[in-house]
N, C-alpha and C positions, 0 to 999 in steps of 0.2 A: 633488285627483286624486293617487292613490297612484302610486308608481314603476311598479308592475305595470300600472296603467291607462295610464300614459304610454307604456310599451313596446308595449302592445297597439294603442294608437292609432297609434303610429309604424309598426308593422308593417302595419296596415290601410292607412294612407296610402301606404306604400311599394308595397303590393300594387296599390292603385288606380292609382298612377302607372305601374306596370309592365305593366298589362293593355292589350294592343293592342286598339284599337277602343273604348276607354272614351270616353264622351261628354266632349267638351271642356266645362269649366265645370260638371262634375257637382255635384249638390246636396251639402250638408254630409253627412258620414258619420255615420249614426245608430249610437250605441253600444247594443249589444243583449246581453242575458244569456239564454241558453237552457239547458234542463235535460234531461239524459239520465236520465230517471227509470226506475229498475228496481225491480220488485217482488221478493218472496222467491224467485220461480221464474225470475229473471233475464229477465223479459219487459220490454220497453220500451213506454212510453206515448207514442202519437203522436196528434196532432189531424188531422182530415180537413178540409182547406180547399178553397176554390174561389174563382174570380173572382166578385166580388159580382154582376156583371151577366151571368155565363155559368156557371151551376152545372154544366155539363158539363165544364168545364176544372178538373180536380181534382188534388190532391196531398196527401201526408202530410208532417207536420213535427213537430218537438219543441216542447213548450211553451216559452214565453218571449216577450220583447219588449223594447222600448226602455226605457232608464233615464229616470226622472222626477226632475226637480230635481237635488238633490245626493246622491241615493241611490247606494250602491256597487252594483257588479255583483251581489254576493252578495244584497243586499237586493232588487234588481230581480228576480233569479231566483226568490226565494221568493215575492215579491208576485205576479209573473206566474203562477207555478205555482198559487197559491191562487186567483187570479181565473179562470184558464182551466180548472182541473180540480176545484177545491174541495179539493184535497189539501194539508193543512198539516202532517201528521205525517211529516216527512222528515229524513233526515240528509244535509246538503249536503256534498259532498266537493270534491275538487280540480277545477280547470279541466282538461278533457281535450283539447279542440281549440279552435283559433281559426281564423276564416275571414272573409275579405272576400267579400261577395256584392252583386250588383246585379241587380235584376229589376223588371219592370213589374207593377204591381198597383193595382187601383182607380183607374185613370186617371193614374197618375204613376210615376216611377221611384224606387225605394228603394235607397240605397247604405248598406250596413250592415257594421259591424265586430262580428262575433258571437263570443262566448265561450261554450263549452258546458261546463256543470258536471255532474259526476256527482252523482246523488242516489239514495238508497235509501229505500224506504217499505214498510210492511206495510199501508198504507191503499189498497186497490185500487178501492173504490167512488168514482166521480166524480160531481161535482155543480157544473159551472160556474156561477158566480154573479156574476162581476164583469166580464163581457165588455163591451167598448166597442161602440158602435153599428156600427162597421165589422166587428168580430169577429162580432157577432150575424148580420150579413148574409153572412159569408164562412166561418164554421166550422160544419160539419154533423155533427160528432160526434168521438168519441175511441175509441181501441182499444188494447188491450194486445197486442203482437206478440212472438212468439218470434223468436229469431235465425234459425231454420230458415224461418219464415214470411216474414221479411224477405228472406232470400236468394232466394226464388223469386217474390217479388212482381213483378207486371207493371205496377204502378202507379208513378207518379212519387213519390219520397221524397226529402226534403231533410234534411240535406245529402247531396249526391251520395256514393255509396259507403257509406251508413250501415250496411248489412248487413255489409260488410267491416270497418268501424270497430268495430261492436258485437262481432263475432266476436273481433277482436284484444283488445278491452277484457275480454271474458269469459275469454279464454284466458291473457292475459298480465298483466292488471291495468292500472290507469291509467298512462299514459305520464308520464315525468318527464324533461324539462319537457313542457308541453303541446305537441301536434303542431300545426304551422301547416299547415292544409289549403290546397290550391290554390284560388285565387280562382274563384268561380263566377259567371259572367255569363250571364244568361238574357235 
């Protein structure tokens, strides 16, 4: 584990401890790499997800997922992006944001330490090909969003405040150091 990984895990653990109402004895925190993928027109790619047993309960989210084995967060970000979108021609940039989140999904509670990487691509055609069985049952599509479209969206989008975060990114560039977003407990 790199020093950066240790700092992120420590930050997530501190966030978990500081969240009022967090479940006692919560499960191990899952280390996650997510990708803020922008095309040449500064549109962001989001996946449309839903509860596996309730397709009416939907939300939009960035590509990404949990680390496997001893892979780095960067490796996980690129692997997850390829599996979930089919996009492999990317320039992976810096970590933009870090966030602790906890949410119910597919009959269990997920506690995650998420790092959001900036990535750029000219490859806008998508072809998901490596979805897990759970992802196959809970992901219904993908869509490129403009900042303006995100700003007026009435649908649930994760992370919270993504439209505001994207506007700031496009106007000011990547933050240095990465922003620690408020914990999100659903």
